LOFI-137892 format. One line per field, with one value per residue (C-alpha): residue number from 1; x, y, z; residue in three letters. Coordinates in steps of 0.25 Angstrom, whole numbers, plus 5000, padded with zeros to 4 digits. Each point is the difference from the previous one (the first is absolute). Example, Ala and Ser with C-alpha at 12.3 -4.5 7.8 and 13.67 -1.06 7.14 Angstrom:
finu <- 1,2
x <- 5049,5006
y <- 4982,5014
z <- 5031,4998
torfi <- ala,ser
END
This chain:
finu <- 1,2,3,4,5,6,7,8,9,10,11,12,13,14,15,16,17,18,19,20,21,22,23,24,25,26,27,28,29,30,31,32,33,34,35,36,37,38,39,40,41,42,43,44,45,46,47,48,49,50,51,52,53,54,55,56,57,58,59,60,61,62,63,64,65,66,67,68,69,70,71,72,73,74,75,76,77,78,79,80,81,82,83,84,85,86,87,88,89,90,91,92,93,94,95,96,97,98,99,100,101,102,103,104,105,106,107,108,109,110,111,112,113,114,115,116,117,118,119,120,121,122,123,124,125,126,127,128,129,130,131,132,133,134,135,136,137,138,139,140,141,142,143,144,145,146,147,148,149,150,151,152,153,154,155,156,157,158,159,160,161,162,163,164,165,166,167,168,169,170,171,172,173,174,175,176,177,178,179,180,181,182,183,184,185,186,187,188,189,190,191,192,193,194,195,196,197,198,199,200,201,202,203,204,205,206,207,208,209,210,211,212,213,214,215,216,217,218,219,220,221,222,223,224,225,226,227,228,229,230,231,232,233,234,235,236,237,238,239,240,241,242,243,244,245,246,247,248,249,250,251,252,253,254,255,256,257,258,259,260,261,262,263,264,265,266,267,268,269,270,271,272,273,274,275,276,277,278,279,280,281,282,283,284,285,286,287,288,289,290,291,292,293,294,295,296,297,298,299,300,301,302,303,304,305,306,307,308,309,310,311,312,313,314,315,316,317,318,319,320,321,322,323,324,325,326,327,328,329,330,331,332,333,334,335,336,337,338,339,340,341,342,343,344,345,346,347,348,349,350,351,352,353,354,355,356,357,358,359,360,361,362,363,364,365,366,367,368,369,370,371,372,373,374,375,376,377,378,379,380,381,382,383,384,385,386,387,388
x <- 4553,5012,4995,4998,5015,5005,4992,5005,5015,4999,4994,5011,5011,4994,5007,4996,4996,5012,5010,5006,5006,4992,5010,4993,4996,4993,5010,4992,4992,5010,5000,5015,5008,5007,5010,5006,4996,5012,4991,4992,5010,4994,4992,4992,5009,5013,5009,5013,5012,5011,5014,5010,5005,4990,4985,4989,4989,4988,5001,4990,4997,5014,5009,5012,5011,5010,5013,5007,5008,5013,4995,4998,4988,5004,4990,5003,5005,5015,5010,5011,5008,5001,4995,5013,4991,4996,5011,5000,4991,4990,5007,5014,5005,5011,5011,5002,5014,5007,4996,4990,4987,4996,4994,4995,5003,4995,4998,5014,5005,5007,5003,4998,5010,4998,5005,5016,5001,5002,4997,5011,5001,4985,4996,4989,4991,5003,5008,5014,5004,4998,5013,5006,5009,5006,5005,5000,5014,4995,4992,5007,4993,4996,4996,5012,5010,5008,5009,5014,5004,5014,5007,4995,4989,4987,4995,4990,4991,4997,4992,5001,5015,5009,5010,5008,4997,5009,4998,5001,5014,5004,5001,5002,5014,5001,5011,5001,4996,4988,4994,5000,4996,5011,5002,5010,5003,5006,5004,5015,4998,4990,5004,4992,4998,4999,5013,5008,5009,5007,5014,5004,4998,4991,4985,4989,4995,4988,5004,5015,5012,5007,5013,4996,4994,5011,5005,4996,5001,4991,4992,4990,4991,4997,5015,4998,5011,4999,5008,5012,4992,4994,5006,4994,4996,4993,4996,4994,5005,5002,5004,5013,5001,5013,5003,5011,5003,5013,5006,5001,5001,4990,5006,5007,4987,4994,4986,5003,4996,5011,5004,5002,4993,5002,5000,4997,4998,4996,4991,5006,5010,5000,5002,5003,4999,5002,4992,5006,4990,5004,4998,4985,4989,4995,4987,4996,4999,4986,5004,5011,5000,5010,4999,5007,5000,5001,4996,5000,5008,4994,4995,4986,4995,5007,4989,5006,4997,5009,5003,5012,5004,5004,5007,5004,5013,5001,4986,4989,4997,4987,4995,4993,4993,5004,4988,4999,5014,5000,5009,5010,4997,5004,5006,5015,5000,5003,4987,4991,4989,5007,4989,5000,4996,4997,5001,4996,5008,4992,5001,5009,5010,4999,5004,5014,5004,5012,5007,5012,5002,4988,5002,4988,5003,4991,4999,4993,4992,4990,4993,5003,5014,5002,5011,4998,5003,4995,5006,5000,5002,4999,4995,4995,4997,4989,4997,4987,5000,4993,5002,5002
y <- 5072,4991,4989,5010,5005,4986,4997,5013,4997,4986,5006,5010,4989,4989,4997,5007,4992,5005,4995,4987,5001,5007,5011,5006,4993,5004,5001,5005,5012,5003,4996,4997,4994,4989,4999,5014,5005,5002,4998,4988,4993,4986,4999,5010,5006,4995,5013,5001,5006,5008,4996,5010,5009,4995,4999,4990,4997,4990,4993,4989,4998,4999,5009,5005,5008,5007,5008,5012,4997,4992,4996,4986,4995,4991,5003,5015,5008,4999,5008,4989,5011,5010,4994,4997,4990,4992,5004,4991,4990,4997,5004,5001,5011,5009,5003,5015,5005,5005,5015,4999,4994,4988,5002,4991,5004,4993,4987,5001,5004,5013,5010,5015,5009,5014,5011,5001,4985,4988,4986,4990,4984,4998,4985,4994,5001,5014,5005,5006,5013,5015,5007,5014,4997,5014,4997,4985,4995,4986,5004,5013,5005,4985,4988,4993,5010,5000,5011,4995,5004,5004,4992,5007,5008,4998,5000,5012,5003,5015,5004,4986,5000,4992,5006,4996,5005,5001,5003,5015,5005,4989,4999,4990,4995,4990,4991,4988,4991,5008,5012,5004,5011,5007,5013,5007,5010,4989,4988,5000,4991,5010,5013,5012,4992,4985,4993,5011,4992,5007,4996,4991,5007,5011,5002,5005,5013,5007,4994,5003,4991,5005,4994,5001,4986,4996,5013,5001,5015,5002,4987,4997,5009,5009,5002,4996,5000,4987,5003,4993,4988,4997,4995,5004,4987,5001,5014,4996,5004,4987,4996,4993,4985,4997,4985,4991,4988,4994,4986,5001,4990,4991,4999,4987,4993,4989,5006,5013,5003,4998,5015,4999,5006,5013,4995,4988,5002,4992,5002,5009,5005,5013,5005,5014,5006,5015,5008,5013,5012,5012,5014,5002,5008,4990,5008,4997,4985,4994,4985,4991,4985,4989,4988,4987,4989,4988,4986,4993,4987,4987,4994,5003,4992,5011,5005,5012,5013,5007,5015,5010,5011,5012,5013,5011,5008,4994,5006,4993,4985,4997,4985,4995,4987,4992,4992,5002,4995,4986,4989,4996,4990,4990,4994,5001,5011,5007,5008,5005,5006,5013,5011,5015,5004,5015,5008,5014,5008,5006,5015,5000,4990,5008,5013,4993,5000,5009,5004,4991,4986,4994,4987,4990,4989,4987,4989,4988,4995,5007,4996,4985,4994,4995,4991,5002,5010,5010,5001,5014,5001,5015,5012,5014,5013,5008,5015,5007,5015,5012,5002,4986
z <- 4888,5003,4991,4989,5002,4999,4988,4993,5003,4995,4988,4998,5003,4991,4987,4987,4989,4992,5011,4999,5014,5010,5005,5012,5013,5012,5012,5012,4995,4989,4986,4996,4989,5006,4988,5003,5014,5009,5012,4995,4990,4995,5013,5009,5010,4994,5000,4992,5008,4992,5003,5007,4989,4989,4996,4998,4991,4999,4987,4996,5015,5004,5008,4991,5007,4992,5002,4993,4988,5003,5014,5005,5008,5012,5011,4997,4988,5000,4992,4998,4992,5011,5013,5009,5008,4988,4990,4988,5007,5012,5013,4994,5010,4997,5011,5003,4999,5012,5001,4989,4996,4992,4986,4988,4986,4988,5009,5006,5013,5002,5010,5003,5007,5006,4992,4999,5002,4991,5000,5001,5002,4996,4998,4992,5012,5002,5013,4999,5006,4997,5000,4998,4989,5002,5014,5002,5000,4998,4988,4994,4987,4997,5008,5006,4997,5013,5003,5005,5014,5005,5011,5013,4992,4992,4986,4997,4989,4996,4989,4994,5000,5009,5010,5012,5014,5013,5014,5005,4999,4990,4985,4989,4995,4989,4996,4990,5011,5004,5006,5015,5010,5007,5008,4991,5011,5009,4991,4998,4987,4994,5007,4993,4988,4996,4999,5006,5011,5011,5003,5012,5013,4994,5004,4991,5007,4993,4987,5000,5004,5013,5006,5014,5004,5010,5006,5014,5000,4988,5000,4989,4992,5012,5003,5014,5010,5007,5012,5007,5003,4987,4987,4986,4992,4987,5003,5014,5013,5008,5014,5000,5004,5008,4998,5007,4992,5001,5005,5015,5011,4994,4986,5003,5006,4992,5002,4992,4986,4989,5001,5015,5012,5007,5014,5009,5014,5012,5012,5011,4990,4994,4986,4996,4986,4995,4991,4995,4998,4992,5007,5001,5008,5010,5001,4986,5003,5000,5001,5001,4997,5003,4990,5003,4990,5010,5004,5013,5003,4994,5013,4997,5012,5009,5009,5007,4995,4990,5002,4999,5008,4992,5004,4991,5003,5014,5003,5007,4997,4993,5000,4987,4997,4988,4999,4985,4996,4996,5004,4989,4990,4994,5013,5001,4989,4992,5003,4989,5008,5005,5003,5000,5014,5003,5013,5000,5010,5011,5001,5012,4993,4987,5007,5004,4985,4997,4987,4998,5006,5007,5008,5001,5010,5000,5011,4997,5012,5010,5013,4998,4997,4986,4994,4985,4990,4989,4986,4993,4985,4999,5007,4996,5006,4993,5003,4997,5001,4994,4986,4996
torfi <- met,thr,arg,leu,leu,ala,ile,thr,leu,val,ala,leu,cys,ser,cys,arg,ser,ser,glu,lys,ile,cys,ser,arg,thr,leu,cys,gly,thr,ser,cys,val,asp,leu,gln,ser,ser,leu,thr,asp,cys,gly,leu,cys,gly,gln,ala,cys,ala,ala,pro,val,gly,gly,thr,val,ala,cys,val,ser,gly,his,cys,asp,pro,ser,cys,pro,ser,gly,trp,lys,leu,asn,gly,ala,cys,leu,asn,tyr,asp,ala,asp,pro,ala,asn,cys,gly,gly,phe,arg,asn,val,cys,asp,ala,pro,ala,gly,gly,thr,ala,thr,cys,val,ser,gly,lys,cys,ala,gly,ser,cys,pro,ala,gly,arg,ala,leu,cys,his,ala,arg,val,ser,gly,gly,gly,thr,cys,val,asp,arg,leu,ala,asp,pro,his,asn,cys,asp,val,cys,asp,ala,val,cys,pro,ala,pro,asp,gly,gly,ser,gly,ile,cys,ala,gly,gly,his,cys,asp,met,gly,cys,pro,ala,ser,gln,ser,val,cys,ser,thr,pro,ala,gly,ser,phe,cys,thr,asp,arg,ser,thr,asp,thr,lys,asn,cys,gly,ala,cys,gly,lys,thr,cys,ala,thr,gly,glu,leu,cys,cys,ala,gly,ala,cys,arg,ala,thr,ser,asn,asp,pro,thr,ser,cys,gly,cys,gly,ala,val,ala,cys,gly,ala,leu,ser,asp,cys,val,ala,gly,gln,cys,val,cys,pro,val,leu,thr,asn,lys,ser,pro,gly,ser,gly,ser,ser,ser,gly,tyr,cys,ala,pro,asp,gly,cys,tyr,ala,leu,trp,tyr,ala,ser,lys,ser,phe,thr,glu,thr,phe,his,leu,ala,thr,phe,asp,ala,ser,ser,leu,thr,ser,val,asp,leu,ile,leu,arg,ala,val,leu,asp,asp,his,ser,thr,glu,lys,val,pro,tyr,cys,ile,ala,ile,ser,val,asn,lys,gly,pro,thr,thr,thr,val,asp,leu,asp,asp,val,pro,his,gly,ala,pro,tyr,ser,gly,pro,phe,thr,asn,phe,met,asp,trp,thr,trp,thr,leu,pro,pro,ala,val,gln,ala,ser,leu,val,ser,gly,asp,asn,ser,phe,glu,tyr,thr,leu,gly,cys,ala,glu,pro,met,ser,asp,trp,ile,leu,leu,asp,lys,ser,gln,leu,arg,leu,phe,his,his,gly,cys
END
């Protein structure tokens, strides 16, 4: 029976007398046309595979892949006109714009942006940036249209039109020299309106010029009464600084500055100065500083400790180290390295201050004997109190 079937198939697949080329061949148990069969193209078992995106045919015993119209075959069917990974040529990859996606149009790289955004700064390879041209101050209405910024503020883009923005409570003023942000409620040169200048000594209070900037009974825009201890300076209540600065016993010393010195005193010798205080409420004081602009002798090799004993209004003596005060330089003067040395009066010493004349007595030298001196350029008494 098997032999009979084989004989029959051979007969079926044999060439007809009218065929110049035998078109059918026995492959296994099937009679196929090797010239057109996709599974047996040219040879038994030689199948044709279609490329990605395309089709394949067996033509004259050869596999013949094909692509849609306009596409190119390069291992797969590629659309060089629209594929951003093969735009205009094989593996010519388009860059995606920031905030968008890469596209290929007619074989050239482009970019796609979300709704409401436009593409700026694209290159041949794509890229660029998706911007909101209705709100981007660097690309306002059109690419690269930068909105100018005022001094102290920023440029803004609203609805595709440039404007200037300032911090809260400020607004823009413009002059031929440029634009700037200012608070027209307090700016004495632009009080209430740009270019409106207050007179000397006036303040700008809530957009209106007011002549109360230096009145201690009605100081500043708030009309604050500064009190007996305070002065009103530029609309601010400040604590007064009492300064002693006049040629004294050291004025003829070759170590002094050209304008003289306030005092020169030696070890174990006392020096007394006076500060005059106006009438005040001592309970309002929060702190008192004594400031001496001083320098030690020019014997920098002196090893004994330098200190002064201070008494106020003949009260208890307080000993203070002068470790931070430098020795005078250059050697033999005149000295150029005077230093401001500050001592905060302890509460017990502060309590001894009175209205009127207050004496401060200094004695150079403490536990150990000293034979040198200290030079004083000036002294200050600075009072801090409630309301300053």
